[in-house]
GUKE-227380 format. One record per residue (C-alpha): x, y, z. Coordinates in pm, whole numbers, plus 50000, padded with zeros to 5 digits. Each point is the difference from the previous one (the first is absolute). Layout:
% GUKE-227380
SITE    c1    c2    c3
SITE     X     Y     Z
...
This chain:
% GUKE-227380
SITE    c1    c2    c3
SITE 44125 58175 87465
SITE 49871 49756 49742
SITE 49646 50142 49976
SITE 50088 50214 49701
SITE 50103 49704 49786
SITE 49712 49879 49783
SITE 49975 49758 49710
SITE 49718 49947 49752
SITE 49875 49643 50025
SITE 49708 49779 49898
SITE 49848 49791 50280
SITE 49905 49656 49881
SITE 49691 49947 50210
SITE 49886 49640 50018
SITE 49745 49861 50243
SITE 50127 49642 50034
SITE 49686 49798 50073
SITE 49763 50197 49780
SITE 50248 50004 49712
SITE 50039 49623 50018
SITE 49623 49950 50032
SITE 49911 50215 49699
SITE 50291 49858 49801
SITE 49875 49646 50062
SITE 49642 50101 49917
SITE 50122 50166 49681
SITE 50182 49683 49892
SITE 49699 49780 50083
SITE 49760 50229 49810
SITE 50233 50011 49701
SITE 50039 49620 49994
SITE 49625 49936 50015
SITE 49932 50266 49736
SITE 50262 49845 49773
SITE 49854 49652 50051
SITE 49653 50135 49914
SITE 50140 50158 49685
SITE 50174 49677 49896
SITE 49688 49790 50068
SITE 49778 50218 49783
SITE 50251 50084 49728
SITE 49875 49721 49766
SITE 49653 50158 49993
SITE 50137 50345 49911
SITE 49903 49969 49632
SITE 49649 49873 50065
SITE 49692 50210 50057
SITE 49893 50153 50331
SITE 49730 49738 50050
SITE 50256 49721 49978
SITE 50233 50177 50242
SITE 49720 50024 50256
SITE 49905 49636 49950
SITE 50364 49893 50048
SITE 50024 50216 50315
SITE 49683 49863 50159
SITE 50024 49637 49893
SITE 50369 49922 50038
SITE 50087 50159 50334
SITE 49883 49949 50355
SITE 49854 50276 50213
SITE 50314 50030 50214
SITE 50216 50045 49690
SITE 49766 50273 49879
SITE 50022 50182 50333
SITE 50380 49965 50007
SITE 50026 50144 49650
SITE 49767 50287 50088
SITE 50189 50093 50316
SITE 50338 49967 49834
SITE 49906 50224 49709
SITE 49832 50257 50225
SITE 50279 49984 50258
SITE 50293 50037 49762
SITE 49986 50379 49959
SITE 49931 50093 50366
SITE 50275 49765 50121
SITE 50245 50158 49754
SITE 49921 50354 50117
SITE 50013 49905 50368
SITE 50329 49814 49950
SITE 50160 50300 49830
SITE 49860 50233 50268
SITE 50164 49790 50273
SITE 50338 50034 49825
SITE 49982 50377 49985
SITE 50315 50206 49968
SITE 50013 50339 50169
SITE 50237 50284 49922
SITE 50159 50151 50307
SITE 50306 50130 50175
SITE 50250 49809 50213
SITE 50125 50214 50290
SITE 50294 49910 50223
SITE 49952 50125 50358
SITE 50241 49959 50293
SITE 49843 49681 50141
SITE 49754 49895 49731
SITE 49933 49976 49630
SITE 49671 50150 49880
SITE 49810 49929 49681
SITE 49752 50274 49919
SITE 49740 49983 49722
SITE 49663 50160 49932
SITE 49800 49806 50261
SITE 50272 49778 50146
SITE 50265 50071 50261
SITE 50216 49706 50105
SITE 50257 50050 50275
SITE 50267 49732 50036
SITE 50210 50031 50318
SITE 50361 49909 49928
SITE 50013 49765 50300
SITE 49724 49785 49842
SITE 50190 49933 49677
SITE 50131 49646 49974
SITE 50114 49983 49640
SITE 50020 50223 49695
SITE 50002 49857 49652
SITE 50084 50191 49683
SITE 49882 49829 49683
SITE 50100 50099 49650
SITE 49768 49831 49749
SITE 50168 49890 49679
SITE 49885 49974 49644
SITE 50104 49718 49770
SITE 50373 49946 49955
SITE 50079 50149 50344
SITE 49944 50362 49899
SITE 49870 50210 50288
SITE 49668 50183 49986
SITE 50144 50299 50188
SITE 49757 49941 50290
SITE 50063 49935 50366
SITE 49738 49832 50219
SITE 50057 50021 50377
SITE 49846 49755 50248
SITE 50015 50095 50369
SITE 49927 49708 50234
SITE 49887 50079 50354
SITE 50005 49798 50323
SITE 49626 49935 50002
SITE 50011 49851 49649
SITE 49875 50295 49798
SITE 50173 50071 49671
SITE 50000 50348 49850
SITE 50085 49998 49631
SITE 50067 50307 49789
SITE 50176 50092 49681
SITE 50231 50297 49960
SITE 49889 50224 49715
SITE 50356 50102 49920
SITE 50254 49723 49957
SITE 50283 50239 50088
SITE 49866 50044 50355
SITE 50075 49639 50098
SITE 50357 50062 50120
SITE 49889 50293 50214
SITE 49715 49796 50152
SITE 50241 49720 50094
SITE 50239 50251 50157
SITE 49717 50160 50197
SITE 49876 49664 50124
SITE 50347 49907 50114
SITE 50038 50336 50177
SITE 49759 49885 50273
SITE 50221 49861 50282
SITE 49743 49744 50121
SITE 49942 49873 49649
SITE 50366 50000 49906
SITE 50094 49789 50305
SITE 49717 49754 49933
SITE 50090 49971 49632
SITE 50369 49959 50081
SITE 49934 49708 50237
SITE 49792 49810 49749
SITE 50011 50062 49627
SITE 49642 50112 49960
SITE 50051 50280 49752
SITE 49949 49807 49683
SITE 50062 50136 49654
SITE 49862 49741 49765
SITE 49889 49969 49643
SITE 49669 49858 49883
SITE 49975 49831 49664
């Protein structure tokens, strides 16, 4: 029985649409804030009265509102973007017919028959030296991708052996080379 085999992992939780939305808003707010800083940099050495005169006389009302919203929206967008990319510590459990990820408030069950492809990624540092990390992507039939990172680099060989010990998965992976071990630069 495989239920006793557990590995410490970190789930890389990413909500795709919200992450992209807040990432785009973060970039837009940063760009408008930077433009506002560049526009008013020449008046940095002048007095406060001159800064206010330059602000009110040289910019339109829409530019003022854009600058206000971009400056006020920069910090909330940053915190919401980082919250959407949360990483959760948990345990990866191999059952007879499924793989279970268990964390504090999250339980994800992946039936083995739903797995289409498994990808092991080893991120590299400069000059092709490994970081001693393994990131695992599990692709399912309905398009969902579960991504987690093994806490111990030494567990990667055992995880691959356990994944290939499932007969359904082994036959599917033998027919088409979908078990990918790749390197990211």
